[in-house]
C-alpha positions in Angstrom: 27.9 17.1 9.8 25.3 14.3 9.5 25.2 12.6 6.1 21.8 11.8 4.5 21.2 9.7 1.4 18.1 10.8 -0.3 16.2 8.4 -2.5 15.9 10.6 -5.6 13.2 9.0 -7.7 12.9 11.6 -10.5 9.8 13.1 -8.9 9.1 16.5 -7.3 8.7 15.2 -3.8 12.1 13.6 -3.4 13.7 16.5 -5.2 12.3 19.0 -2.7 13.2 16.7 0.2 16.9 16.8 -1.0 16.8 20.6 -1.3 15.3 21.1 2.2 17.9 18.8 3.8 20.7 20.7 2.2 19.2 23.9 3.5 19.1 22.4 6.9 22.8 21.8 6.8 23.0 18.1 6.1 25.6 16.5 3.9 23.3 15.3 1.2 23.9 12.5 -1.4 21.4 11.6 -4.1 20.9 7.9 -4.8 18.7 6.6 -7.6 17.6 3.0 -7.5 16.4 1.0 -10.5 14.1 -1.8 -9.5 12.5 -2.9 -12.7 13.6 -3.7 -16.3 10.8 -5.8 -17.8 8.1 -3.8 -19.8 5.6 -6.7 -20.0 2.1 -5.3 -19.3 3.4 -1.7 -18.7 0.9 0.7 -20.4 2.2 2.7 -23.3 3.0 6.3 -22.4 4.0 5.5 -18.9 7.4 7.1 -18.1 10.1 4.4 -18.2 12.8 4.2 -15.5 15.5 5.9 -17.7 13.4 9.1 -17.7 13.2 9.0 -13.9 17.0 8.6 -13.7 17.6 11.5 -16.1 15.4 13.8 -14.0 17.0 12.6 -10.8 20.5 13.4 -12.2 19.3 16.9 -13.3 18.1 17.6 -9.8 21.3 16.4 -8.2 23.3 18.6 -10.6 21.1 21.6 -9.8 21.5 21.1 -6.1 25.2 20.4 -6.5 25.1 17.1 -4.6 26.8 13.8 -5.4 24.7 11.4 -7.5 24.8 7.6 -7.3 22.9 4.8 -9.0 22.1 1.3 -7.7 20.3 -1.6 -9.4 18.1 -3.4 -6.8 15.9 -5.2 -9.4 17.1 -8.6 -7.9 15.8 -8.0 -4.4 12.7 -6.2 -5.8 11.8 -9.2 -7.9 12.4 -11.6 -5.0 10.8 -9.7 -2.2 8.0 -7.7 -3.9 7.0 -9.0 -7.3 7.3 -12.8 -6.5 5.2 -12.1 -3.4 2.6 -10.3 -5.6 2.4 -13.3 -7.9 2.1 -15.7 -5.0 -0.7 -13.7 -3.4 -2.7 -13.2 -6.6 -2.4 -17.0 -7.3 -4.1 -17.6 -3.9 -6.9 -15.2 -4.8 -5.6 -12.4 -2.5 -4.9 -8.8 -3.5 -1.5 -7.6 -2.2 -0.3 -4.1 -1.8 3.2 -3.9 -3.4 3.8 -0.3 -2.3 3.7 -1.3 1.4 6.1 -4.2 0.7 8.4 -2.0 -1.4 8.8 0.4 1.5 9.5 -2.4 4.1 11.7 -4.6 1.9 13.4 -2.2 -0.5 13.4 1.5 0.4 14.1 0.9 4.1 16.0 -2.3 3.8 17.9 -3.0 0.6 18.2 0.7 -0.2 19.1 1.6 3.4 21.9 -1.0 3.3 23.3 0.7 0.1 23.0 4.1 1.8 24.9 2.9 4.8 27.7 1.8 2.4 28.0 5.4 1.4 28.4 6.4 5.0 24.9 7.6 5.6 23.6 8.5 9.1 20.0 8.6 7.7 18.0 7.9 4.6 15.4 10.3 3.4 12.4 9.9 1.1 9.7 12.2 -0.3 6.9 10.6 1.7 4.1 12.8 3.1 4.4 11.7 6.7 6.3 12.7 9.9 8.5 11.1 12.5 8.6 12.2 16.1 11.0 10.9 18.8 9.9 10.5 22.4 11.6 9.0 25.4 9.9 6.4 27.6 11.8 4.9 30.5 15.1 6.3 29.2 14.6 4.7 25.8 14.0 6.6 22.5 10.7 5.6 20.8 9.9 6.6 17.2 6.4 7.7 16.4 5.1 7.5 12.8 2.7 10.4 12.2 0.4 11.3 9.3 1.6 14.0 6.9 0.3 17.5 7.5 -1.3 17.5 4.0 -4.5 15.5 4.5 -4.9 15.0 0.7 -1.4 13.4 0.4 -0.8 11.7 3.7 1.3 8.5 2.9 1.7 7.1 6.4 -0.3 4.0 5.3 2.4 3.0 2.9 4.9 2.9 5.8 2.7 0.8 8.1 5.1 -2.1 8.1 8.2 -0.2 9.2 10.0 -1.2 12.4 11.5 1.0 15.1 15.0 0.2 13.7 14.0 1.4 10.2 12.3 4.5 11.6 15.4 5.4 13.6 17.3 5.9 10.3 14.5 7.6 8.4 13.8 11.3 7.6 10.7 12.7 5.9 11.5 16.3 5.1 8.3 17.2 3.3 5.9 15.8 5.9 5.2 19.1 7.5 4.3 20.9 4.3 1.5 20.8 1.7 1.8 19.6 -1.9 1.2 23.0 -3.5 4.1 24.3 -1.4 6.3 21.5 -2.5 5.6 22.4 -6.2 6.2 26.1 -5.4 9.6 25.4 -3.8 10.6 23.2 -6.7 9.7 25.9 -9.2 11.4 28.6 -7.2 14.6 26.6 -7.1 14.5 25.8 -10.8 14.3 22.1 -10.3 13.6 20.1 -13.4 10.8 18.1 -11.6 8.7 21.1 -10.6 5.9 20.4 -13.1 6.4 16.6 -13.5 3.3 14.5 -12.9 3.2 12.2 -9.9 3.9 8.6 -10.6 1.0 6.1 -10.6 0.6 2.4 -10.6 2.8 -0.3 -9.0 5.8 1.0 -7.1 8.8 1.3 -9.6 6.9 -0.6 -12.3 4.2 2.0 -13.2 0.7 1.7 -14.5 0.1 -1.8 -15.9 -2.6 -3.9 -17.5 -2.8 -6.2 -14.5 -4.0 -9.4 -16.2 -1.3 -9.1 -18.8 1.3 -8.3 -16.1 0.2 -11.3 -14.0 0.2 -13.7 -17.0 4.0 -13.6 -16.9 3.6 -16.2 -14.1 -0.1 -17.0 -13.7 -1.9 -19.0 -16.4 -5.2 -17.9 -17.9 -8.0 -20.3 -17.1 -11.6 -19.9 -18.2 -14.2 -20.0 -15.4 -17.7 -18.7 -14.7 -18.9 -15.3 -13.6 -21.8 -15.9 -11.2 -24.2 -13.2 -10.2 -25.5 -13.2 -6.6 -28.8 -11.3 -6.0 -28.9 -8.6 -3.4 -31.7 -10.6 -1.7 -29.5 -13.6 -1.0 -30.6 -14.9 2.4 -26.9 -15.3 3.6 -26.6 -11.5 4.1 -29.3 -11.6 6.8 -28.0 -14.6 8.8 -25.0 -12.9 10.4 -24.8 -12.9 14.2 -23.1 -10.1 16.2 -20.3 -12.4 17.2 -17.0 -10.9 16.0 -15.8 -14.1 14.4 -19.0 -14.4 12.4 -18.9 -10.7 11.4 -15.3 -11.0 10.2 -15.9 -14.1 8.1 -16.1 -13.6 4.3 -19.3 -14.4 2.7 -19.4 -18.0 1.6 -21.2 -18.5 -1.7 -21.9 -22.2 -2.3 -21.3 -23.7 -5.8 -24.6 -23.8 -7.7 -26.1 -20.7 -6.1 -26.6 -17.7 -8.3 -26.8 -17.3 -12.0 -24.0 -17.7 -14.5 -23.8 -14.5 -16.5 -20.5 -14.8 -18.3 -17.0 -16.2 -18.3 -13.5 -14.9 -17.3 -9.9 -15.9 -17.9 -8.9 -16.6 -14.3 -10.3 -15.7 -10.9 -6.9 -14.7 -9.6 -7.0 -11.7 -12.0 -9.9 -10.1 -10.2 -10.3 -8.3 -6.9 -13.2 -7.4 -4.7 -14.9 -4.1 -5.7 -13.6 -4.3 -9.3 -16.0 -3.1 -11.9 -14.0 -3.0 -15.2 -12.8 -6.0 -17.1 -15.9 -8.2 -16.5 -17.3 -7.9 -20.1 -20.9 -8.5 -19.0 -23.5 -6.1 -20.2 -27.3 -5.8 -20.3 -27.8 -5.2 -16.6 -29.9 -2.5 -14.9 -26.8 -1.5 -12.9 -23.1 -2.1 -13.3 -21.7 -5.4 -12.0 -19.0 -5.4 -9.2 -16.9 -8.3 -8.1 -18.0 -9.3 -4.6 -15.9 -12.4 -4.1 -13.5 -14.8 -5.9 -12.9 -18.5 -5.4 -9.6 -19.7 -7.0 -10.3 -23.3 -6.0 -13.4 -23.5 -8.2 -12.1 -20.6 -10.5 -15.3 -18.6 -9.9 -15.8 -14.9 -9.9 -19.0 -13.7 -8.0 -20.6 -10.4 -8.9 -23.5 -8.3 -7.7 -25.4 -5.4 -9.3 -24.8 -1.9 -8.1 -22.3 -0.2 -5.8 -24.6 -0.7 -2.9 -24.8 -4.5 -3.2 -24.6 -6.0 0.3 -21.9 -8.4 -0.8 -19.5 -5.5 -1.1 -19.9 -4.5 2.6 -18.8 -6.1 5.8 -18.7 -5.0 9.4 -15.4 -6.6 10.5 -12.1 -8.2 9.4 -9.5 -10.6 10.8 -5.7 -10.5 10.9 -3.8 -13.7 11.8 -1.5 -13.6 14.8 1.6 -14.1 12.7 0.7 -11.2 10.3 0.4 -8.6 13.1 3.0 -5.8 13.1 3.3 -3.2 15.9 5.3 -0.1 15.1 4.9 0.8 18.7 6.0 -2.4 20.4 5.8 -0.6 23.8 2.0 -0.5 23.5 1.4 -3.9 21.9 -1.9 -5.2 23.1 -2.2 -8.6 24.8 -5.0 -11.2 24.1 -8.2 -10.4 25.9 -7.9 -6.7 25.5 -9.8 -4.3 23.1 -9.3 -0.7 22.3 -11.1 2.0 20.3 -8.9 3.2 17.4 -9.1 4.6 13.9 -8.4 2.4 10.9 -7.6 2.5 7.3 -7.8 -0.5 4.9 -6.6 1.3 1.7 -4.6 4.3 0.8 -6.5 7.6 0.7 -9.4 6.1 2.6 -10.6 8.5 5.4 -9.9 7.0 8.8 -12.7 4.8 10.0 -13.8 4.4 13.7 -13.9 1.0 15.2 -12.7 -1.4 17.9 -9.5 -3.5 17.8 -10.1 -6.8 19.6 -6.9 -8.7 20.5 -7.4 -12.5 20.8 -5.0 -15.5 20.9 -5.5 -16.3 17.2 -5.1 -12.7 16.0 -6.9 -9.4 15.7 -10.6 -8.8 15.0 -11.4 -5.2 13.9 -15.0 -4.3 14.2 -16.0 -1.1 12.4 -18.7 1.4 13.5 -19.8 1.5 9.9 -19.9 -1.3 7.3 -16.8 -1.2 5.1 -16.8 -1.5 1.3 -14.4 -3.9 -0.3 -12.6 -5.6 2.6 -10.0 -7.6 0.7 -7.7 -10.5 1.8 -4.1 -9.6 1.2 -4.5 -5.9 1.7 -3.1 -4.2 4.8 -5.2 -2.9 7.6 -3.5 -0.1 9.6 -4.6 1.2 13.0 -4.1 4.8 14.3 -4.2 6.5 17.6 -5.1 10.0 16.5 -2.6 10.9 13.8 -0.1 8.3 14.9 0.1 5.0 13.0 0.8 2.4 15.7 0.4 -1.0 13.9 -0.8 -2.9 10.9 -1.5 -6.4 9.5 -2.4 -8.3 6.4 -6.1 -8.9 6.1 -6.8 -12.7 6.2 -10.5 -12.4 5.6 
């Protein structure tokens, strides 16, 4: 009998994943990981980790499976949170959930599961895995979940073939309402529990307060750029020009307010600017941590919010399907996603010596350095990379 360690998080998805695996005849073990202790910046009313553990234990008891606990807060701080602080300090916006899956759930947690004799680890992600054979070698495909409203393949865009070989995603074939129904039918304590939100294992946070644990507040100017700025009309159709972020020169635009640190803001942000009296809401269109300037524009259709292309450096490219890795000089039509829950976007991946240029069919809102761009062939996620600009 194959042994599976399920990452019981205290939520309904992982609870039903454990139930389904037991029904399928696996020897199932529940393992709860604590990755965070500090409450700095965590919003009041957000469920603390000890509630999660209590629910996870109740589910394990109901399913009559062994329950274990492991503290991975050390690796989580080092590999996820420290990376977050470092990226924000550079004026980039990281995605900690993607890092958490690559570095914790399918690395540090996987190692703990292997100590328990696991053949596989399982999570409550809404995605699917398929095994194919090419040239006598098994290849693992990462596919979108069947529920289009819950597909979480994007969060797993940095996984490797080795990590996928050990992974199971039991709920990837079913819809969220069905997951809730199964949980209620089986009397699982998590059946009606709300889905978690915010930073992976930390919860919903007041981001500036959270970041001020490491990053100092520093007053700077908020500068408004008019929609008529001539730089928006000077773009050539060259992919390197299209993928370059808009460069706003110091002295251009109008100072409309002050902020406490450019590294606390991200492109597309509307809340937290504290500037009123405008015909339309202001949105962040760029930040410059060197000059500590936040650039804003009026209205959600401001041209500074939209770009046609992005760039991923060579060293930041990750192929899940190494067997179809593209070589420099080639290009391919694919689908793309630059944030979770974004509908797939059509475009062309251009592979060059210095990295990847992705040119979209339609202008994209809020392309942000530090985020992950993921590329899909149909419903298969085949690669990803950190957006450089």
